[in-house]
Phi, psi and omega in degrees: 000124179267112183238136175271110183278354183267142173273187184297339181266004180083010180271145178289129181267141176198154173259155180203158178216152174262120184271118177240350182301134177076016184245014178065210182267354183304323179302348181255003171293160183261136170233125183053035176085000180236149175298146180307317182296328177289315179299319180294320179295320179300315181300319177298314178300317179295333177282356179086015180270136177279118182286135172232154179293143180300339180271005179301136179301135182301322181302325179291325177292317177299314183297328179296333177066027182241159175295159180236125178257118177259121183242125181283128179299339179273009173236057193290337184259017176299125183293144180301324182292329175289318176303314181296317180297320178297316178299312180300317179296317180299317180291312184298320184259357181051053181220156173288135178239132186234128174286135178221160175234148178290149173281124181249345177286153172286131183247128182241147172278152173232153178206124179059030179085004180249146178280132183246220187291155174279134179277134177292120183280350186306325182259011182256140174223162174250129177288128178242247184207148005267178164242117184250124179254120174296162182303326180296326178284315178306317182294331183270352178263153175268356182156178177285128178293337182196155170258358172279117189298325178294312178298317180302313180297318177300315180295316180295319181298332178289340184241337189221159173292139180231130176244142178266142178238128181290108181281147178289162181306327180292346181272007182301150179271135177261148181233357182202168175299324178298318177298322179296317179298320178297313179301319179297322179291331184272349186232170173243151178300146179285000000 
């Protein structure tokens, strides 16, 4: 199917949603005075993505014939230009693109309750945001297999080509209020 992804202004069209499902109340914590989910929504809008509700019927997304950008509410300070670059890459290469961060913590193996060898971090990444589905992938799915990004990427990788994109430090995923305070200290309000 030959689709023109550009609108009349030459901008790439895409739909997107901020995923907060299964993330407890943390998406409503404040970073720079705004809820994480609001900051993440703002970034999608700044990237030129048309926001749709996470509850939008999948058939409507398929019918739109546009790529879908899934942005994790727990990665609220992901820069709009990174989201946009991932979208452009997904469309250009017709592949799923996933934002990741390198693992920087020391990772150890355990056995029988004892700490063992150090795991080489060179091949380890943390899934962050976004997960961008080109229109061809949206059309072939019956819906999202999961809103947990790690599970989602595993499911998508079993069916489609998936490329990882090195996310900037501000795109880190938060898991606690302490993480939010650290992220706030490392970033400036948009």
